C-alpha positions in Angstrom: -2.0 -6.6 -5.7 -0.6 -6.2 -9.2 -1.3 -5.9 -12.9 1.7 -6.4 -15.2 2.6 -6.1 -18.8 4.9 -8.1 -21.0 7.5 -6.2 -23.0 5.4 -6.8 -26.1 2.2 -5.4 -24.5 4.0 -2.4 -23.0 5.5 -1.5 -26.3 2.2 -1.8 -28.1 0.3 0.3 -25.5 3.0 3.0 -25.6 2.8 3.1 -29.4 -1.0 3.4 -29.3 -0.8 6.3 -26.7 1.8 8.2 -28.8 -0.2 7.8 -32.0 -3.4 8.8 -30.1 -1.7 12.0 -28.8 -3.4 11.9 -25.4 -4.2 9.7 -22.5 -2.8 8.9 -19.1 -2.7 5.2 -19.6 -4.6 2.0 -20.2 -7.9 1.2 -18.4 -8.4 -2.5 -17.6 -11.6 -3.8 -16.2 -14.4 -6.4 -16.5 -18.1 -6.4 -17.2 -20.8 -9.0 -17.1 -21.1 -10.6 -20.5 -20.5 -13.6 -22.7 -21.2 -17.3 -22.2 -18.9 -17.7 -19.2 -20.1 -14.6 -17.2 -17.4 -11.9 -17.5 -15.5 -10.2 -20.3 -12.5 -7.9 -20.2 -12.7 -4.2 -20.9 -9.6 -2.6 -22.4 -9.6 1.1 -23.3 -7.5 4.2 -23.2 -7.9 6.3 -20.1 -7.9 10.1 -20.3 -8.5 10.6 -16.6 -8.4 8.7 -13.3 -11.4 8.4 -11.0 -11.1 8.7 -7.2 -11.8 5.0 -6.6 -9.4 3.7 -9.3 -6.2 1.8 -8.5 -3.1 2.7 -10.6 -0.4 0.2 -11.4 2.7 1.2 -13.3 4.8 -1.4 -15.2 7.4 -0.7 -17.9 6.5 3.0 -17.9 2.8 2.3 -18.6 0.0 3.3 -16.2 -2.7 0.6 -15.9 -5.9 2.0 -14.3 -8.3 -0.5 -12.7 -11.7 0.3 -11.1 -12.4 -1.0 -7.6 -15.0 -3.5 -8.6 -12.9 -5.1 -11.3 -9.7 -5.4 -9.3 -10.9 -8.5 -7.4 -11.4 -10.4 -10.6 -8.1 -9.4 -12.4 -5.6 -9.0 -9.6 -2.4 -10.7 -10.6 -3.2 -10.5 -14.3 -0.4 -10.2 -16.9 -1.4 -8.5 -20.2 0.5 -9.8 -23.2 0.4 -8.8 -26.9 0.7 -11.7 -29.2 0.9 -12.3 -33.0 -0.3 -15.7 -34.2 -0.2 -16.0 -37.9 -2.4 -13.2 -39.4 -4.0 -12.5 -36.0 -2.7 -10.2 -33.3 -4.1 -8.9 -30.1 -3.9 -8.6 -26.4 -4.0 -11.8 -24.3 -4.9 -11.8 -20.6 -3.0 -14.2 -18.4 -5.3 -14.1 -15.4 -4.5 -16.5 -12.5 -8.0 -16.1 -11.1 -9.8 -17.7 -14.1 -11.5 -21.0 -13.5 -13.2 -21.4 -16.9 -13.1 -19.7 -20.2 -15.5 -20.0 -23.1 -14.3 -21.6 -26.3 -13.6 -18.4 -28.1 -11.7 -16.9 -25.2 -13.8 -13.8 -25.0 -15.4 -14.5 -21.6 -14.4 -16.2 -18.3 -15.5 -16.9 -14.8 -13.7 -17.0 -11.5 
C-alpha cells in the first residue's frame, strides 16, 4: 500500500504547512459525491486518528482514513500548472471512470 507525491506536490504541501504554521501533514480521503460516485477530500491534518494510516513521502506525511484507503491505494498526488489554472491532480490507478470535469470518479 502506498500514497506518493511528485516533487511539485511535496513542495506545494510543505509551503502550505509552513505558511499555515501548524499541522502534522496532509489528509487525503474520499467521500460519496459527484456524478461519478466519489470525490477526493484534501485537507490539512492537525492530528492523527487511531484508525488512520500514515504514509511519508518526500518529508510529507499523508494521512488516510481506513475507509478511503481501499479507493486511493497507489495514488500519486501531483501539483500542476496549466495556463492560468493550478491545482492538485490525482493519478489514481484504481479509477475506472471519471466525470467530464474531473471532480468525481468511480472504481
